[in-house]
Backbone as a printed PyTorch tensor [residue, N CA C, xyz], in Angstrom:
tensor([[[-17.7100, -18.3660, -12.1480],
         [-16.5270, -17.7700, -11.5330],
         [-16.3000, -18.3890, -10.1670]],

        [[-15.1070, -18.8460,  -9.9120],
         [-14.7840, -19.4800,  -8.6350],
         [-14.8270, -18.4630,  -7.5090]],

        [[-15.1670, -18.9390,  -6.3130],
         [-15.2510, -18.0870,  -5.1360],
         [-14.5410, -18.7770,  -3.9950]],

        [[-13.6630, -18.0500,  -3.2870],
         [-13.0110, -18.5710,  -2.0910],
         [-13.5570, -17.7800,  -0.9160]],

        [[-14.1790, -18.4670,   0.0500],
         [-14.8180, -17.7410,   1.1450],
         [-14.8040, -18.6000,   2.4000]],

        [[-15.5010, -18.1090,   3.4270],
         [-15.5610, -18.8560,   4.6740],
         [-14.2170, -18.8800,   5.3550]],

        [[-13.8450, -20.0540,   5.8880],
         [-12.5690, -20.1950,   6.6010],
         [-11.5230, -20.9120,   5.7500]],

        [[-11.5690, -20.7230,   4.4570],
         [-10.5970, -21.3830,   3.5800],
         [ -9.1850, -20.9940,   3.9870]],

        [[ -8.2660, -21.9630,   3.9750],
         [ -6.8970, -21.6930,   4.3950],
         [ -5.9020, -22.2810,   3.4060]],

        [[ -4.8990, -21.4760,   3.0470],
         [ -3.7820, -21.9070,   2.2170],
         [ -2.5270, -21.6560,   3.0510]],

        [[ -1.8930, -22.7090,   3.5520],
         [ -0.8040, -22.5310,   4.5160],
         [  0.5920, -22.6790,   3.9230]],

        [[  0.7120, -23.1730,   2.7280],
         [  2.0220, -23.3490,   2.1210],
         [  2.3720, -22.2380,   1.1540]],

        [[  3.5970, -22.2630,   0.6410],
         [  3.9890, -21.2340,  -0.3350],
         [  3.2110, -21.3820,  -1.6330]],

        [[  2.9710, -20.2650,  -2.2970],
         [  2.2890, -20.2460,  -3.5940],
         [  3.2270, -19.5330,  -4.5640]],

        [[  3.5690, -20.1710,  -5.6700],
         [  4.5510, -19.5760,  -6.5800],
         [  4.2980, -20.0200,  -8.0090]],

        [[  5.2450, -19.7030,  -8.8810],
         [  5.1120, -20.0810, -10.2790],
         [  4.0350, -19.2640, -10.9620]],

        [[  3.2340, -19.9020, -11.7960],
         [  2.1850, -19.1970, -12.5370],
         [  0.8060, -19.4650, -11.9500]],

        [[  0.7370, -19.7330, -10.6610],
         [ -0.5620, -20.0020, -10.0350],
         [ -1.4860, -18.8020, -10.2070]],

        [[ -2.7610, -19.0560, -10.4320],
         [ -3.7250, -17.9880, -10.6700],
         [ -4.9940, -18.2240,  -9.8550]],

        [[ -5.4570, -17.1860,  -9.1730],
         [ -6.7240, -17.1970,  -8.4460],
         [ -7.6480, -16.2190,  -9.1720]],

        [[ -8.6920, -16.7390,  -9.8080],
         [ -9.5330, -15.9310, -10.6880],
         [-10.7660, -15.3740,  -9.9780]],

        [[-11.3040, -16.0680,  -8.9760],
         [-12.5540, -15.6490,  -8.3490],
         [-12.3780, -14.7100,  -7.1680]],

        [[-13.4980, -14.2220,  -6.6960],
         [-13.5700, -13.3310,  -5.5380],
         [-13.1110, -14.0650,  -4.2790]],

        [[-12.3340, -13.3830,  -3.4170],
         [-11.8710, -13.9620,  -2.1590],
         [-12.4940, -13.1520,  -1.0260]],

        [[-13.2150, -13.8380,  -0.1160],
         [-13.9290, -13.1150,   0.9440],
         [-14.0200, -13.9810,   2.1920]],

        [[-14.7940, -13.5010,   3.1780],
         [-14.9500, -14.2480,   4.4140],
         [-13.6910, -14.1630,   5.2560]],

        [[-13.2820, -15.2890,   5.8340],
         [-12.0780, -15.3470,   6.6780],
         [-10.9740, -16.1410,   6.0000]],

        [[-10.8960, -16.0750,   4.6970],
         [ -9.8650, -16.8280,   3.9820],
         [ -8.4830, -16.4020,   4.4570]],

        [[ -7.5710, -17.3680,   4.5980],
         [ -6.2320, -17.0700,   5.0800],
         [ -5.1770, -17.6790,   4.1660]],

        [[ -4.1820, -16.8740,   3.8260],
         [ -3.0210, -17.3090,   3.0540],
         [ -1.8050, -17.0250,   3.9360]],

        [[ -1.1630, -18.0730,   4.4620],
         [ -0.0830, -17.8560,   5.4240],
         [  1.3090, -18.1220,   4.8640]],

        [[  1.4120, -18.6410,   3.6460],
         [  2.7220, -18.9210,   3.0680],
         [  3.2500, -17.7910,   2.2090]],

        [[  4.4800, -17.9450,   1.7700],
         [  5.1290, -16.9760,   0.8930],
         [  4.4390, -17.0030,  -0.4680]],

        [[  4.0970, -15.8350,  -1.0000],
         [  3.4960, -15.7260,  -2.3260],
         [  4.5270, -15.0480,  -3.2300]],

        [[  4.9090, -15.7070,  -4.3160],
         [  5.9770, -15.1720,  -5.1690],
         [  5.8010, -15.6510,  -6.5950]],

        [[  6.7860, -15.3560,  -7.4260],
         [  6.7150, -15.7680,  -8.8190],
         [  5.6800, -14.9520,  -9.5610]],

        [[  4.9980, -15.5590, -10.5040],
         [  3.9890, -14.8620, -11.3050],
         [  2.5880, -15.1610, -10.8020]],

        [[  2.4410, -15.3950,  -9.5180],
         [  1.1180, -15.6730,  -8.9540],
         [  0.2070, -14.4800,  -9.1970]],

        [[ -1.0370, -14.7350,  -9.5990],
         [ -1.9760, -13.6670,  -9.8940],
         [ -3.2950, -13.8710,  -9.1530]],

        [[ -3.7670, -12.8300,  -8.5130],
         [ -5.1010, -12.7730,  -7.9190],
         [ -5.8580, -11.7390,  -8.7510]],

        [[ -6.8320, -12.1970,  -9.5490],
         [ -7.4240, -11.3070, -10.5490],
         [ -8.7640, -10.7120, -10.1470]],

        [[ -9.3440, -11.1500,  -9.0410],
         [-10.6440, -10.6100,  -8.6410],
         [-10.5020,  -9.9120,  -7.2890]],

        [[-11.6140,  -9.4890,  -6.7140],
         [-11.6030,  -8.7010,  -5.4850],
         [-11.2120,  -9.5280,  -4.2680]],

        [[-10.6230,  -8.8360,  -3.2850],
         [-10.2750,  -9.4080,  -1.9900],
         [-10.9900,  -8.5710,  -0.9480]],

        [[-11.8230,  -9.1960,  -0.1130],
         [-12.6260,  -8.4280,   0.8520],
         [-12.8660,  -9.2580,   2.1010]],

        [[-13.7880,  -8.8220,   2.9390],
         [-14.0770,  -9.5500,   4.1640],
         [-12.9220,  -9.4540,   5.1330]],

        [[-12.6730, -10.5150,   5.8920],
         [-11.5810, -10.5520,   6.8680],
         [-10.4160, -11.3880,   6.3500]],

        [[-10.2300, -11.4070,   5.0630],
         [ -9.1430, -12.1980,   4.4900],
         [ -7.8080, -11.7430,   5.0490]],

        [[ -6.9010, -12.7020,   5.2410],
         [ -5.5900, -12.3820,   5.7800],
         [ -4.4910, -13.0340,   4.9410]],

        [[ -3.4930, -12.2380,   4.5880],
         [ -2.2920, -12.7140,   3.9120],
         [ -1.1440, -12.4370,   4.8770]],

        [[ -0.6330, -13.4720,   5.5430],
         [  0.3460, -13.2620,   6.6020],
         [  1.7810, -13.5420,   6.1810]],

        [[  1.9940, -14.1390,   5.0250],
         [  3.3500, -14.4170,   4.5650],
         [  3.8850, -13.3140,   3.6830]],

        [[  5.1650, -13.3790,   3.3630],
         [  5.7540, -12.3750,   2.4650],
         [  5.1830, -12.4750,   1.0570]],

        [[  5.1070, -11.3390,   0.3900],
         [  4.6480, -11.2710,  -1.0000],
         [  5.7780, -10.6290,  -1.7950]],

        [[  6.2460, -11.3090,  -2.8410],
         [  7.4250, -10.8000,  -3.5350],
         [  7.4310, -11.1930,  -5.0050]],

        [[  8.5380, -10.8740,  -5.6520],
         [  8.8150, -11.1200,  -7.0600],
         [  7.6810, -10.5360,  -7.8940]],

        [[  7.0430, -11.2740,  -8.7730],
         [  6.0480, -10.6920,  -9.6750],
         [  4.6180, -11.0070,  -9.2490]],

        [[  4.4000, -11.2690,  -7.9690],
         [  3.0310, -11.5330,  -7.5090],
         [  2.1570, -10.3260,  -7.8270]],

        [[  0.9230, -10.5730,  -8.2680],
         [  0.0570,  -9.4890,  -8.7200],
         [ -1.3510,  -9.6280,  -8.1590]],

        [[ -1.8650,  -8.5390,  -7.6230],
         [ -3.2550,  -8.4470,  -7.1690],
         [ -3.9230,  -7.3850,  -8.0440]],

        [[ -4.8510,  -7.8180,  -8.9030],
         [ -5.4500,  -6.9350,  -9.9000],
         [ -6.7730,  -6.3190,  -9.4180]],

        [[ -7.5560,  -7.0540,  -8.6480],
         [ -8.8860,  -6.5850,  -8.2570],
         [ -8.8720,  -5.6560,  -7.0680]],

        [[-10.0330,  -5.1070,  -6.7320],
         [-10.1360,  -4.2120,  -5.5730],
         [ -9.8960,  -4.9500,  -4.2640]],

        [[ -9.3110,  -4.2550,  -3.3080],
         [ -9.0710,  -4.7880,  -1.9660],
         [ -9.8370,  -3.9010,  -1.0000]],

        [[-10.6910,  -4.5060,  -0.1690],
         [-11.5770,  -3.6900,   0.6610],
         [-11.9250,  -4.3970,   1.9570]],

        [[-12.8880,  -3.8020,   2.6810],
         [-13.3780,  -4.3190,   3.9650],
         [-12.2160,  -4.4270,   4.9400]],

        [[-12.0650,  -5.5670,   5.6290],
         [-11.0110,  -5.7280,   6.6330],
         [ -9.8630,  -6.6020,   6.1290]],

        [[ -9.6710,  -6.6470,   4.8310],
         [ -8.5710,  -7.4540,   4.2950],
         [ -7.2570,  -6.9990,   4.9140]],

        [[ -6.3830,  -7.9580,   5.2540],
         [ -5.1470,  -7.6310,   5.9430],
         [ -3.9590,  -8.3290,   5.2850]],

        [[ -2.9090,  -7.5580,   5.0630],
         [ -1.6450,  -8.0740,   4.5300],
         [ -0.5860,  -7.8140,   5.5900]],

        [[ -0.1230,  -8.8810,   6.2570],
         [  0.7720,  -8.7590,   7.4100],
         [  2.2440,  -8.8720,   7.0270]],

        [[  2.5610,  -9.6950,   6.0550],
         [  3.9600,  -9.9430,   5.7060],
         [  4.5760,  -8.8370,   4.8840]],

        [[  5.8960,  -8.8670,   4.7370],
         [  6.5810,  -7.8600,   3.9160],
         [  6.2020,  -8.0050,   2.4460]],

        [[  6.1880,  -6.8820,   1.7510],
         [  5.8810,  -6.8530,   0.3210],
         [  7.0930,  -6.2650,  -0.3830]],

        [[  7.6390,  -6.9780,  -1.3600],
         [  8.8960,  -6.5390,  -1.9610],
         [  8.9940,  -6.9560,  -3.4090]],

        [[ 10.2070,  -6.7220,  -3.9760],
         [ 10.5220,  -7.0600,  -5.3650],
         [  9.5130,  -6.3830,  -6.2890]],

        [[  8.9680,  -7.0960,  -7.2570],
         [  8.0610,  -6.4710,  -8.2250],
         [  6.6010,  -6.7880,  -7.9290]],

        [[  6.2640,  -7.0390,  -6.6810],
         [  4.8600,  -7.2900,  -6.3400],
         [  4.0230,  -6.0900,  -6.7570]],

        [[  2.8260,  -6.3400,  -7.2980],
         [  1.9850,  -5.2590,  -7.8030],
         [  0.5570,  -5.3800,  -7.2970]],

        [[  0.0160,  -4.2530,  -6.8710],
         [ -1.3850,  -4.1310,  -6.4910],
         [ -1.9710,  -3.0520,  -7.3990]],

        [[ -2.7970,  -3.4600,  -8.3630],
         [ -3.2710,  -2.5010,  -9.3600],
         [ -4.7120,  -2.0570,  -9.1580]],

        [[ -5.4560,  -2.6980,  -8.2690],
         [ -6.8450,  -2.3100,  -8.0390],
         [ -6.9730,  -1.3010,  -6.9180]],

        [[ -8.1530,  -0.7210,  -6.7590],
         [ -8.3720,   0.2280,  -5.6590],
         [ -8.2940,  -0.4650,  -4.3070]],

        [[ -7.8350,   0.2670,  -3.2990],
         [ -7.7280,  -0.2470,  -1.9310],
         [ -8.5690,   0.6690,  -1.0490]],

        [[ -9.5170,   0.0960,  -0.3060],
         [-10.4510,   0.9250,   0.4610],
         [-10.9170,   0.2070,   1.7130]],

        [[-11.9400,   0.7640,   2.3740],
         [-12.4590,   0.1670,   3.5970],
         [-11.4260,   0.2290,   4.6990]],

        [[-11.3300,  -0.8370,   5.4900],
         [-10.3450,  -0.9120,   6.5780],
         [ -9.1740,  -1.8070,   6.1970]],

        [[ -8.8930,  -1.9100,   4.9190],
         [ -7.7730,  -2.7520,   4.4860],
         [ -6.4960,  -2.2950,   5.1750]],

        [[ -5.6850,  -3.2460,   5.6310],
         [ -4.4620,  -2.9110,   6.3450],
         [ -3.2620,  -3.6450,   5.7560]],

        [[ -2.1780,  -2.9010,   5.5770],
         [ -0.8980,  -3.4550,   5.1620],
         [  0.0720,  -3.1650,   6.3000]],

        [[  0.4670,  -4.2100,   7.0480],
         [  1.2880,  -3.9900,   8.2340],
         [  2.7340,  -4.4380,   8.0620]],

        [[  3.0950,  -4.9800,   6.9120],
         [  4.4690,  -5.3900,   6.6730],
         [  5.2780,  -4.3190,   5.9610]],

        [[  6.5900,  -4.4520,   6.0260],
         [  7.4980,  -3.5320,   5.3450],
         [  7.2870,  -3.6350,   3.8400]],

        [[  7.2310,  -2.5000,   3.1500],
         [  7.0760,  -2.4630,   1.6990],
         [  8.3670,  -1.9260,   1.1030]],

        [[  8.9600,  -2.6720,   0.1740],
         [ 10.2670,  -2.2880,  -0.3540],
         [ 10.4450,  -2.7940,  -1.7720]],

        [[ 11.6840,  -2.6890,  -2.2820],
         [ 11.9790,  -3.1590,  -3.6230],
         [ 11.2260,  -2.3400,  -4.6480]],

        [[ 10.7240,  -3.0100,  -5.6910],
         [  9.9630,  -2.3300,  -6.7420],
         [  8.4710,  -2.5740,  -6.5830]],

        [[  8.0170,  -2.8070,  -5.3620],
         [  6.5800,  -3.0160,  -5.1420],
         [  5.8120,  -1.8050,  -5.6620]],

        [[  4.6850,  -2.0490,  -6.3170],
         [  3.9110,  -0.9690,  -6.9230],
         [  2.4420,  -1.0530,  -6.5360]],

        [[  1.8900,   0.0840,  -6.1810],
         [  0.4630,   0.2310,  -5.8970],
         [ -0.0570,   1.2880,  -6.8630]],

        [[ -0.8830,   0.8810,  -7.8290],
         [ -1.3140,   1.8240,  -8.8640],
         [ -2.7740,   2.2270,  -8.7580]],

        [[ -3.5420,   1.6090,  -7.8630],
         [ -4.9540,   1.9490,  -7.7430],
         [ -5.2060,   3.0510,  -6.7280]],

        [[ -6.4310,   3.5500,  -6.7160],
         [ -6.8730,   4.5740,  -5.7700],
         [ -6.8740,   3.9800,  -4.3590]],

        [[ -6.2760,   4.6790,  -3.3960],
         [ -6.2640,   4.2490,  -1.9980],
         [ -7.1370,   5.2100,  -1.2160]],

        [[ -8.1520,   4.6840,  -0.5220],
         [ -9.1240,   5.5620,   0.1370],
         [ -9.7090,   4.8890,   1.3640]],

        [[-10.7880,   5.4710,   1.8980],
         [-11.4320,   4.9200,   3.0870],
         [-10.4990,   4.9950,   4.2710]],

        [[-10.4860,   3.9530,   5.1020],
         [ -9.6020,   3.8980,   6.2710],
         [ -8.4200,   2.9720,   6.0200]],

        [[ -8.0350,   2.8120,   4.7830],
         [ -6.8980,   1.9540,   4.4670],
         [ -5.6680,   2.4260,   5.2360]],

        [[ -4.8860,   1.4780,   5.7770],
         [ -3.7430,   1.8370,   6.6000],
         [ -2.4950,   1.0610,   6.1740]],

        [[ -1.3850,   1.7750,   6.0900],
         [ -0.0670,   1.1940,   5.8580],
         [  0.7470,   1.5290,   7.1010]],

        [[  1.0510,   0.5140,   7.9330],
         [  1.5900,   0.8000,   9.2560],
         [  3.0840,   0.5670,   9.4040]],

        [[  3.7370,  -0.0180,   8.4160],
         [  5.1780,  -0.2560,   8.5360],
         [  5.9270,   0.6500,   7.5620]],

        [[  7.2330,   0.5140,   7.5470],
         [  8.0690,   1.3880,   6.7280],
         [  7.9350,   1.0710,   5.2420]],

        [[  8.1830,   2.0940,   4.4330],
         [  8.1480,   1.9860,   2.9730],
         [  9.4960,   2.4970,   2.4700]],

        [[ 10.1910,   1.6860,   1.6700],
         [ 11.5350,   2.0670,   1.2400],
         [ 11.8460,   1.4780,  -0.1230]],

        [[ 13.1310,   1.5570,  -0.5080],
         [ 13.5370,   1.0270,  -1.8020],
         [ 12.9100,   1.8350,  -2.9220]],

        [[ 12.4860,   1.1550,  -3.9840],
         [ 11.8500,   1.8240,  -5.1200],
         [ 10.3410,   1.6200,  -5.1030]],

        [[  9.7750,   1.4000,  -3.9400],
         [  8.3240,   1.2190,  -3.8560],
         [  7.6300,   2.4300,  -4.4630]],

        [[  6.5470,   2.1850,  -5.1850],
         [  5.8700,   3.2600,  -5.9010],
         [  4.3580,   3.2130,  -5.6670]],

        [[  3.7980,   4.3640,  -5.3750],
         [  2.3490,   4.5340,  -5.2260],
         [  1.9220,   5.5420,  -6.2920]],

        [[  1.1950,   5.0640,  -7.2990],
         [  0.8550,   5.8850,  -8.4620],
         [ -0.5460,   6.4900,  -8.3540]],

        [[ -1.4650,   5.8110,  -7.6940],
         [ -2.8600,   6.2450,  -7.6890],
         [ -3.1550,   7.3560,  -6.7040]],

        [[ -4.3520,   7.8820,  -6.8120],
         [ -4.8830,   8.9150,  -5.9230],
         [ -4.9800,   8.3520,  -4.5030]],

        [[ -4.5810,   9.1280,  -3.5080],
         [ -4.7010,   8.7420,  -2.1040],
         [ -5.6380,   9.7310,  -1.4380]],

        [[ -6.7270,   9.2320,  -0.8360],
         [ -7.7430,  10.1410,  -0.3040],
         [ -8.4550,   9.5190,   0.8770]],

        [[ -9.5810,  10.1190,   1.2840],
         [-10.3440,   9.6170,   2.4200],
         [ -9.5390,   9.7500,   3.6920]],

        [[ -9.5950,   8.7350,   4.5490],
         [ -8.8210,   8.7190,   5.7900],
         [ -7.6340,   7.7700,   5.6820]],

        [[ -7.1430,   7.5540,   4.4880],
         [ -5.9940,   6.6640,   4.3130],
         [ -4.8320,   7.1590,   5.1660]],

        [[ -4.1140,   6.2210,   5.7980],
         [ -3.0560,   6.6040,   6.7180],
         [ -1.7830,   5.8050,   6.4480]],

        [[ -0.6690,   6.5140,   6.4450],
         [  0.6580,   5.9150,   6.3190],
         [  1.4200,   6.2610,   7.5890]],

        [[  1.7160,   5.2460,   8.4200],
         [  2.2820,   5.4750,   9.7490],
         [  3.7980,   5.3170,   9.7820]],

        [[  4.3500,   4.4340,   8.9680],
         [  5.7630,   4.1030,   9.0640],
         [  6.6880,   5.0920,   8.3720]],

        [[  7.9870,   4.8700,   8.5560],
         [  9.0430,   5.6760,   7.9530],
         [  9.0210,   5.4860,   6.4400]],

        [[  9.0860,   6.5710,   5.6800],
         [  9.1410,   6.5150,   4.2230],
         [ 10.5300,   6.9960,   3.8120]],

        [[ 11.2690,   6.1770,   3.0810],
         [ 12.6630,   6.5020,   2.7800],
         [ 13.0860,   5.8790,   1.4640]],

        [[ 14.4090,   5.9150,   1.2020],
         [ 14.9280,   5.3510,  -0.0270],
         [ 14.4280,   6.1390,  -1.2250]],

        [[ 14.1020,   5.4380,  -2.3010],
         [ 13.5720,   6.0950,  -3.5000],
         [ 12.0690,   5.8910,  -3.6120]],

        [[ 11.3980,   5.7060,  -2.4910],
         [  9.9430,   5.5300,  -2.5210],
         [  9.3080,   6.7300,  -3.2100]],

        [[  8.3050,   6.4790,  -4.0410],
         [  7.6760,   7.5540,  -4.8110],
         [  6.1600,   7.5130,  -4.6860]],

        [[  5.5830,   8.6610,  -4.4840],
         [  4.1330,   8.8550,  -4.4740],
         [  3.8380,   9.8790,  -5.5650]],

        [[  3.2470,   9.4130,  -6.6700],
         [  3.0480,  10.3200,  -7.8040],
         [  1.6010,  10.7380,  -8.0110]],

        [[  0.6720,  10.1620,  -7.2630],
         [ -0.7300,  10.5220,  -7.4220],
         [ -1.1430,  11.6890,  -6.5500]],

        [[ -2.3400,  12.1700,  -6.7800],
         [ -2.9340,  13.2570,  -6.0020],
         [ -3.1790,  12.7740,  -4.5660]],

        [[ -2.7930,  13.5640,  -3.5780],
         [ -3.0500,  13.2570,  -2.1670],
         [ -4.0410,  14.2830,  -1.6560]],

        [[ -5.1950,  13.8250,  -1.1620],
         [ -6.2560,  14.7720,  -0.8160],
         [ -7.0880,  14.3040,   0.3610]],

        [[ -8.1320,  15.0710,   0.6660],
         [ -9.0720,  14.8140,   1.7620],
         [ -8.3100,  14.6990,   3.0750]],

        [[ -8.5570,  13.6610,   3.8700],
         [ -7.9260,  13.5440,   5.1900],
         [ -6.7790,  12.5450,   5.2060]],

        [[ -6.1660,  12.3060,   4.0660],
         [ -5.0300,  11.3760,   4.0310],
         [ -3.9350,  11.8840,   4.9670]],

        [[ -3.3120,  10.9570,   5.7080],
         [ -2.3210,  11.3670,   6.6940],
         [ -1.0460,  10.5310,   6.5800]],

        [[  0.0840,  11.2150,   6.6700],
         [  1.4030,  10.5860,   6.7270],
         [  2.0110,  10.9970,   8.0640]],

        [[  2.1230,  10.0490,   9.0000],
         [  2.5550,  10.4070,  10.3490],
         [  3.9800,   9.9930,  10.6740]],

        [[  4.6260,   9.2280,   9.8210],
         [  5.9980,   8.8050,  10.0770],
         [  7.0120,   9.7370,   9.4520]],

        [[  8.2890,   9.5660,   9.7890],
         [  9.3340,  10.4000,   9.1800],
         [  9.4810,  10.1220,   7.6960]],

        [[  9.8750,  11.1510,   6.9480],
         [ 10.1160,  11.0420,   5.5110],
         [ 11.5480,  11.4990,   5.2640]],

        [[ 12.3570,  10.6530,   4.6200],
         [ 13.7760,  10.9760,   4.4750],
         [ 14.3540,  10.4030,   3.1950]],

        [[ 15.6630,  10.6030,   3.0410],
         [ 16.4380,  10.1360,   1.8890],
         [ 15.8550,  10.7210,   0.6090]],

        [[ 15.6710,   9.9090,  -0.4230],
         [ 15.2190,  10.4310,  -1.7130],
         [ 13.7360,  10.1720,  -1.9520]],

        [[ 12.9540,  10.0080,  -0.9000],
         [ 11.5070,   9.8180,  -1.0730],
         [ 10.9410,  11.0080,  -1.8400]],

        [[ 10.0320,  10.7390,  -2.7680],
         [  9.4970,  11.7980,  -3.6220],
         [  7.9740,  11.7810,  -3.6490]],

        [[  7.3920,  12.9510,  -3.5480],
         [  5.9510,  13.1560,  -3.6890],
         [  5.7800,  14.1300,  -4.8520]],

        [[  5.2940,  13.6350,  -5.9950],
         [  5.2350,  14.4780,  -7.1890],
         [  3.8250,  14.9180,  -7.5680]],

        [[  2.8000,  14.4060,  -6.8940],
         [  1.4360,  14.7950,  -7.2120],
         [  0.9580,  15.9640,  -6.3670]],

        [[ -0.1650,  16.5440,  -6.7320],
         [ -0.7090,  17.6620,  -5.9370],
         [ -1.1620,  17.1970,  -4.5560]],

        [[ -1.0760,  18.0930,  -3.5750],
         [ -1.5160,  17.8280,  -2.2110],
         [ -2.6120,  18.8490,  -1.8890]],

        [[ -3.7920,  18.3700,  -1.4940],
         [ -4.9120,  19.2820,  -1.2720],
         [ -5.8290,  18.7720,  -0.1830]],

        [[ -6.9500,  19.4600,   0.0240],
         [ -7.9080,  19.0770,   1.0580],
         [ -7.2900,  19.2190,   2.4290]],

        [[ -7.5560,  18.2730,   3.2990],
         [ -6.9770,  18.2950,   4.6530],
         [ -5.8500,  17.2820,   4.7840]],

        [[ -5.2050,  16.9440,   3.6960],
         [ -4.0700,  16.0190,   3.7560],
         [ -3.0210,  16.5710,   4.7100]],

        [[ -2.3990,  15.6780,   5.4870],
         [ -1.4760,  16.1400,   6.5170],
         [ -0.2360,  15.2700,   6.5930]],

        [[  0.9030,  15.9320,   6.7880],
         [  2.1870,  15.2650,   7.0000],
         [  2.6600,  15.6720,   8.3950]],

        [[  2.7010,  14.7090,   9.3220],
         [  2.9890,  14.9920,  10.7300],
         [  4.4390,  14.7240,  11.1090]],

        [[  5.0530,  13.7140,  10.5320],
         [  6.3960,  13.3190,  10.9250],
         [  7.4670,  14.2530,  10.3940]],

        [[  8.6750,  14.1560,  10.9520],
         [  9.7810,  15.0000,  10.4650],
         [ 10.1520,  14.6660,   9.0300]],

        [[ 10.5290,  15.6840,   8.2760],
         [ 10.9270,  15.5290,   6.8750],
         [ 12.3770,  15.9920,   6.7740]],

        [[ 13.2520,  15.1420,   6.2700],
         [ 14.6730,  15.4780,   6.2940],
         [ 15.4050,  14.9920,   5.0600]],

        [[ 16.6800,  15.3160,   5.0330],
         [ 17.6060,  14.9030,   3.9940],
         [ 17.1240,  15.3540,   2.6250]],

        [[ 17.0290,  14.4300,   1.6620],
         [ 16.7310,  14.8200,   0.2890],
         [ 15.2910,  14.5270,  -0.1210]],

        [[ 14.3950,  14.3960,   0.8210],
         [ 12.9910,  14.1680,   0.4600],
         [ 12.5150,  15.3100,  -0.4320]],

        [[ 11.6910,  14.9860,  -1.4270],
         [ 11.2740,  16.0000,  -2.3970],
         [  9.7590,  16.0280,  -2.5620]],

        [[  9.2120,  17.2290,  -2.5750],
         [  7.8000,  17.4670,  -2.8710],
         [  7.7730,  18.3750,  -4.0940]],

        [[  7.4650,  17.8110,  -5.2650],
         [  7.5400,  18.5920,  -6.4990],
         [  6.1800,  18.9700,  -7.0720]],

        [[  5.0980,  18.4340,  -6.5290],
         [  3.7700,  18.7780,  -7.0270],
         [  3.2290,  20.0180,  -6.3540]],

        [[  2.1560,  20.5910,  -6.8920],
         [  1.5540,  21.7670,  -6.2430],
         [  0.9900,  21.4100,  -4.8730]],

        [[  1.2320,  22.2640,  -3.8930],
         [  0.6990,  22.0710,  -2.5400],
         [ -0.4150,  23.0800,  -2.3460]],

        [[ -1.6470,  22.5850,  -2.3310],
         [ -2.8290,  23.4440,  -2.2930],
         [ -3.4400,  23.5330,  -0.9100]],

        [[ -2.8040,  22.9040,   0.0590],
         [ -3.3050,  22.8920,   1.4410],
         [ -2.2850,  23.5990,   2.3220]],

        [[ -2.6780,  24.7610,   2.8950],
         [ -1.7520,  25.5850,   3.6690],
         [ -1.2260,  24.8820,   4.9140]],

        [[ -2.0390,  24.0510,   5.5410],
         [ -1.6540,  23.4330,   6.8060],
         [ -1.2190,  21.9780,   6.6440]],

        [[ -0.7440,  21.6180,   5.4640],
         [ -0.4160,  20.2130,   5.2150],
         [  0.7500,  19.7260,   6.0560]],

        [[  1.6760,  20.5930,   6.4050],
         [  2.8810,  20.1740,   7.1230],
         [  2.8450,  20.7290,   8.5410]],

        [[  2.7580,  19.8200,   9.5150],
         [  2.6800,  20.2600,  10.8950],
         [  3.9310,  19.8890,  11.6860]],

        [[  4.9780,  19.4230,  10.9980],
         [  6.1860,  18.9780,  11.6700],
         [  7.3880,  19.7600,  11.1570]],

        [[  8.5040,  19.6660,  11.8590],
         [  9.7020,  20.3670,  11.3690],
         [ 10.1800,  19.7900,  10.0590]],

        [[ 10.6600,  20.6650,   9.1800],
         [ 11.2910,  20.2420,   7.9400],
         [ 12.7820,  20.4860,   8.1330]],

        [[ 13.5500,  19.4010,   8.1240],
         [ 14.9470,  19.4480,   8.5150],
         [ 15.8860,  19.2180,   7.3420]],

        [[ 16.9360,  19.9780,   7.2730],
         [ 18.0510,  19.7530,   6.3670],
         [ 17.6520,  19.7850,   4.8960]],

        [[ 16.5830,  20.4920,   4.5480],
         [ 16.2050,  20.5760,   3.1340],
         [ 16.8660,  21.7860,   2.4940]]])
């Protein structure tokens, strides 16, 4: 199985049917646009950095952990299907039909806005944090539990359809047509004003 590690660097765009089958770790850096049917099928860990935009049908199948960082915007039909944990950080805007279907836990952080038809299907737990504005038709359908925190505003048609429990917390203002349709099992989950609902 191939392994990409150390200070490996990919600075140009990656597209088409390119496939990365082995584990990616160390300080590997991908700075170009990743798009098309590009597939990363194994784990991403260490201090790996993806600084360019990720879009169209790009797919990350394996677990993402440690200090892996995704800086660029994630959009279109980009998919992350493995668990996300450790100190993994996503600091770019997430939009379009981007999908995250794996369990999100540990200190994983999403620091920019989430909009469009972005979808989070898996369980969100641990100290996972979502800091940016959540809007559009963004959907969170998995169970939200433990110390997961949403600190940004939630608006438009954003939907949370899974159960909310543990010490999960929503700090930012909630307005317009945002919907929470799952059971809410945590009495103190909402610490901010709920506006115009």
